[in-house]
C-alpha positions in Angstrom: 106.4 -93.3 -169.5 108.6 -90.1 -171.5 112.3 -89.6 -170.7 111.7 -86.6 -168.6 109.5 -88.6 -166.3 111.7 -91.3 -166.3 114.6 -89.4 -165.3 112.5 -87.7 -162.6 111.7 -91.2 -161.4 115.4 -91.8 -161.4 116.1 -88.9 -159.3 113.8 -90.0 -156.5 115.0 -93.6 -156.3 118.7 -92.4 -156.0 118.0 -89.7 -153.6 115.6 -92.0 -151.0 118.2 -94.9 -151.6 121.3 -92.6 -150.9 119.4 -91.0 -147.6 118.8 -94.5 -146.5 122.4 -95.8 -147.2 124.3 -92.7 -146.0 122.2 -91.8 -143.0 123.2 -94.8 -140.6 126.9 -94.8 -141.8 127.5 -90.9 -140.7 125.5 -91.5 -137.6 127.6 -94.6 -136.5 130.7 -92.6 -137.1 129.6 -89.9 -134.7 128.4 -92.4 -132.1 131.5 -93.8 -132.2 133.3 -90.5 -131.6 135.2 -89.9 -135.0 133.8 -86.3 -135.2 134.8 -85.8 -131.9 132.6 -84.9 -128.2 129.0 -83.5 -129.1 125.4 -84.9 -129.6 125.2 -85.1 -133.4 122.5 -87.9 -133.6 119.6 -89.0 -132.1 120.9 -92.6 -131.7 118.0 -94.0 -133.7 117.8 -95.7 -137.0 114.3 -96.4 -137.4 113.8 -94.4 -140.5 116.1 -96.8 -142.4 114.0 -99.7 -143.4 110.8 -97.1 -144.2 112.9 -95.0 -146.7 114.9 -98.4 -148.1 111.3 -99.5 -149.1 110.1 -96.6 -150.2 113.4 -96.5 -152.5 112.5 -100.3 -153.8 108.9 -98.9 -154.7 110.1 -96.3 -157.0 112.7 -98.3 -158.4 109.9 -101.0 -159.2 108.1 -98.3 -160.7 111.0 -97.4 -162.7 111.6 -100.6 -164.2 108.3 -101.8 -164.9 107.6 -98.3 -166.9 110.8 -98.8 -168.6 110.3 -102.5 -169.7 106.7 -101.7 -170.5 107.9 -98.9 -173.1 110.4 -101.2 -174.5 108.0 -104.2 -174.9 105.5 -102.2 -176.6 108.0 -100.7 -178.9 110.1 -103.5 -179.8 110.1 -106.4 -182.4 110.8 -110.1 -181.7 114.5 -110.9 -182.1 115.8 -107.1 -181.9 116.1 -104.7 -179.0 114.3 -101.5 -179.5 116.2 -98.6 -180.5 115.2 -96.4 -177.9 116.7 -98.9 -174.9 119.9 -99.2 -177.4 120.7 -95.2 -177.2 119.2 -94.1 -174.1 120.1 -97.2 -172.0 116.9 -97.3 -169.8 116.4 -93.6 -170.3 118.9 -92.7 -167.8 122.6 -93.2 -169.3 125.5 -92.8 -166.8 126.5 -89.5 -168.2 123.1 -88.4 -167.8 122.8 -89.6 -164.4 126.1 -87.8 -163.0 124.3 -84.4 -164.6 121.3 -85.5 -162.6 123.1 -85.9 -159.2 122.2 -82.2 -158.3 118.4 -82.8 -158.4 119.0 -86.5 -156.7 121.1 -84.9 -153.9 118.3 -82.4 -153.4 115.8 -85.1 -153.3 118.5 -87.0 -150.7 118.7 -84.4 -148.1 114.7 -83.4 -148.2 114.3 -87.3 -147.7 116.8 -87.2 -144.6 115.5 -84.2 -143.2 111.7 -85.2 -143.6 112.8 -89.0 -142.3 114.8 -87.8 -139.2 112.5 -85.2 -138.2 109.7 -87.6 -138.2 111.6 -90.3 -136.7 112.3 -87.7 -133.6 108.9 -86.8 -133.6 108.0 -90.5 -132.7 110.5 -91.3 -130.6 111.1 -88.6 -128.5 107.9 -86.9 -129.0 109.6 -83.7 -130.3 111.9 -82.2 -133.0 116.0 -82.0 -131.5 116.0 -78.8 -133.9 119.6 -77.6 -135.4 121.9 -80.0 -137.6 120.9 -83.0 -135.5 119.1 -84.4 -138.6 122.4 -84.3 -140.9 124.1 -87.1 -137.7 127.3 -84.9 -137.6 129.4 -81.8 -138.2 127.6 -80.1 -141.1 130.1 -79.5 -143.5 131.7 -83.2 -143.0 128.3 -84.4 -142.7 127.3 -82.4 -146.1 130.3 -83.9 -147.5 129.9 -87.8 -146.7 126.2 -87.6 -147.9 127.3 -85.9 -151.4 129.8 -88.6 -151.8 127.6 -91.3 -151.2 124.8 -90.0 -153.1 127.2 -89.7 -156.2 128.5 -93.0 -156.0 124.7 -94.2 -155.8 123.6 -92.3 -158.7 126.7 -94.0 -160.8 125.5 -97.4 -159.7 121.8 -97.3 -160.0 122.2 -95.9 -163.2 123.9 -99.1 -164.1 121.8 -101.3 -162.1 118.4 -100.3 -163.4 119.8 -100.4 -166.8 120.8 -103.9 -166.6 117.6 -105.2 -164.8 115.6 -103.3 -167.3 117.2 -105.1 -170.3 117.5 -108.4 -168.7 113.6 -108.1 -168.5 113.3 -107.4 -171.7 115.7 -109.9 -173.2 113.7 -112.5 -171.3 110.5 -111.2 -172.8 111.8 -111.1 -176.1 112.8 -114.7 -176.1 109.8 -115.8 -174.6 107.9 -113.9 -177.6 110.3 -115.7 -180.3 109.6 -119.2 -178.5 105.9 -118.4 -179.0 106.4 -117.3 -182.4 108.3 -120.4 -183.2 105.9 -123.0 -181.8 103.2 -121.0 -184.1 105.2 -122.1 -187.1 106.0 -125.6 -186.0 102.2 -126.0 -185.3 100.6 -128.4 -187.9 98.6 -126.8 -190.3 94.8 -127.2 -191.3 95.5 -130.2 -193.9 97.9 -132.0 -191.9 95.0 -131.6 -188.8 92.2 -133.2 -191.0 95.0 -135.9 -192.3 95.8 -136.8 -188.4 92.1 -136.9 -187.6 90.8 -140.5 -186.7 88.0 -141.4 -189.4 84.2 -141.2 -188.7 82.6 -144.0 -186.8 80.8 -146.6 -188.7 77.3 -146.2 -189.5 76.1 -149.3 -187.4 71.9 -148.8 -187.9 72.7 -148.4 -191.7 74.9 -151.9 -192.1 72.5 -153.6 -189.9 69.4 -153.0 -192.4 71.3 -154.3 -195.1 71.5 -157.8 -193.5 74.8 -158.3 -194.4 73.7 -158.5 -198.4 76.6 -157.0 -200.5 75.8 -154.4 -202.9 73.8 -155.3 -206.2 76.1 -156.6 -209.1 74.9 -155.1 -212.6 75.8 -157.3 -216.1 76.4 -155.2 -219.0 
């Protein structure tokens, strides 16, 4: 997986995760009257678990792709250069620069999940800004703040998970190589092999006689 594809996948992970985490928080504040009177939510969070499940799938794809790339390019006992330099293709600074894309994914995910939830629960979409879960400006600010935090945390978390898996694989590879080096060679195996069985029929045919002795 190239760096561009990895970063796009990271944006999907961050955006969907942010939407799943921020949505119930903003709606809870609205339902408790923090933003004043008014109907800001649909009083349902049925879309949270599916969104979290989708985020987990994207995160798994990201980690598997990063680990596969690391294993293919690495040598036993030494972390691959791309992993040390790029920090799993999404270093912290790069992750922050990707925040606008991740935030766009977050808003699209939130709108789609909330609209689908309203169609399933009420049979129709509520329209307006109900999908935001609160007053427009306040909700956008809260969603953005949570999205930025998720981007920063995910960049480190996915990097840690990826490097941990790569290190475990590297340790296992070194153990396999060490075992091969410690394995007995062909000569030693032949030396330790049990002797062949005695030729019983030949001994029987000799009637117990000793081999002939020639005088000089």
